[in-house]
N, C-alpha and C positions, 0 to 999 in steps of 0.2 A: 179801788184798783184791783184787778181779778190778778190773782197770782198765778204764775206760770211753773206747772209741773215739771221738773226736768226728769228724762229718762235715765236709767242706770247707765246708758252707753254716754249719754251727754255729760254724766257726773264725772265717769271715767276720763272722759275726754278732756274736760276741765282741769280735772287734776293733774294729768299728764303735760296740758299746757303751762301749768302754774308751775309744775315741776322743771321743765323745759327752761322758761324764763328765768327761774331762780339757779339753774346751773350755768346758763349763760352770763348772768350777772356776777356769780361768783368766781366764773372762768375769767372773765374780762377785767375783774379787780385783783386777781392774783395771777395773771397769765405768765409773769416773769418767773414765778416758782415753777409752774407747770414746766416750762420750757427748759428752765436749769435742771430739772429732775429728768426730763427726757435725755437731754443731753449727757447726764452723769451716766444713764443707763446705756447709751450708746458707746461711751468711752470705756465702761466696765465690759460690755460685751467684746468691745474689739480688743482690749487689753486681754480679756481671757483667752480670746482666739489666738492672739500673738503668742501668749506664753506657751499654750498647747503647741502650737505650730514650731516654735522654738525649741521645745522640750523634745518633739518627736524628731526633730533634725538632729538634736544632741545625741540622742539614744541611736539612731542609724550611724552617726559618726563613731561613737564609741565602740558599738557592734562589729563596724567595718574595721577599725584600728584593731580590735581583738582578734578577728579572724585573720588578720595579716601577720599577727604576732604568732598565732598558733602554725600558721604556715612556715614562717622564720623559725621557730622550734623545731618542728617536725623535719624540716631540711637541714638541720645541724646548725643555724645560724643564731646559737644561743645568746650571743651579746645583742644581736640586732632584736632578738625578742625580748631580752631583759629591758633595753631601752625604750621600746615600743610599749610594753606592759607598764612601765614606771610613768609613762605619758599620760596612760589612762588614768592611774590612779591621781596624777597631779591635776588633770583637767576634766576628768569626768567622775569625780569622787561620789556623786549621788546615783550613777547609774549601776544597773546589775553587771554591765561590763568590768566594772571595777572589782565588784565582788570575785569575778571569775579570774580576772587579772592578779588579784592577790593570791589566790590559789596557786595559780600557774606559776607566779614568781616563786614559790616555795619548792614547787615541783622541778623547775628549770635548774634552780640552785642546787637542790638535791641531786640531780643527774649529774651535774658538773663537780659534783663534790665541794661545793662552797656550802658547808652544812651551817656553820654561824647565820648567814644570810637565809639560808634556806628555814632553818627554825625562826627566824625574826618574821619571815613573812607567814609561815603556818600559823605561829601565834597572833599575828595580826589578824589573821583570817577567823581563828577560833575566838577571839576576843570580840570580833565585830559583828560576825554572822553567824547566826543559829538557825534559819529556816530550812536549810537543806540537809537533812541528816545525814545523807550519804556521804556530801563532799565533807562536810564537819569532822565526820568519823575518819575519812581520809586525809584530813589535814592532820590531825591528832597522831595517826598512823605515820605520816610523814616525819613528824616530830621525833617518833619513836624510832624510826629506821635511821634516823639522823644520829642519834644519842648512839644506837647499837653500832652504827660504823665507827663511831668514835671509841667504843670500848665502854661508854658510862650505860652500863645493863639497868641498874636502879631506876635512872631516868627514864630509860626506856621502857621499861616495866611500867612506871607510871602513866606513861604516853599510850601505850598499847591498851592498858586498863580503860582509859579515857575513850578511845575509840571503840573499844567493846561496848563499853556502857551507854554511849552516845547513842548507837544502833544497833541493838541486839540483834534484831532480824535480818539485818544487812547480809548481801550474799558473800561479803567478806568476812563474816562474824568467824567462821571457822578458821581462817587465815589469821585472824588476830587471837584466838584463843591458842593455835599452835605457836604463835609468837610469843604469849604469855608462858606456855610451858618450856619455851626455849629460854626466856630470860631466867625462869625460876631454876632452870640445871644450870645456867651460866652464874648465877648467884649462890648456888648451891642451897637453895630455899626448898628442900626435899619435901618438907610437908605440904607446902602450898604446891609443889610440882605433882604429887600425889593425887590433890583434890582437883587439879586442873586436868589430868589426865583422865580421872573418873568424869569429869565433866565432858571431856571430848569422846569419851565411849559413851554416854549416854545421850549425846546432841547429834553424833554422827557415826552410828553403829554400822559397820560394814562398807564404810566409804574409804576413798584415798586418804582423807586426813585422819580417819583412825589409825590405819595402817601406818602412816607417817609418823605419829604420836606414838605408838606401840614401838616403832624402830628407834626412835630418838630416845624413848625411855629405857629399852633395852641397852641402848649405848652408855647408857649412864648407870646401869644396874638397878634401874627402879623397878622393872618387872623380872 
């Protein structure tokens, strides 16, 4: 019998046909698993989409509540603001609005001279949130102001030091140094006050901060 020589194209087509028949046979034998796998993928995609949509909705709600609380605070409705901000902490703890609400709760209580509550919220902020250096420094400074207004100058000095150390390049760094000089003088820590005055003169020459520091030092006989 004469052998038929197949061309390369025929060989490729034969291999492809064999592969397709094998794949079809495998699919028919295991079609339930393929269907289940497809259904699982669809469920996962739908679930992820739902979670993302739900998260976006929650973020928008939290931001809207925070904005309303800010407006209430700015209009002098402090108790309304406090209630709204606490609702954000209770219901939207994972949102960035909760971070901002925690700081603002400290500020509102500080402004209304409820120092114990102000310190509690500021300490909650500095213990939980570290990324925003400027607001972190401001929270430490808020603690310091509360202690200073209560006459606890040593505690205030520690908190002002924390505020300065957290963000030494802060636009408020000069104010923090001035506050530290004031606390040194209040606690009669004259050696520390001299060092702080030298630091201010070095860091802020010719500015209003240096002038204020020199005047304060002169009032206490430091210069």
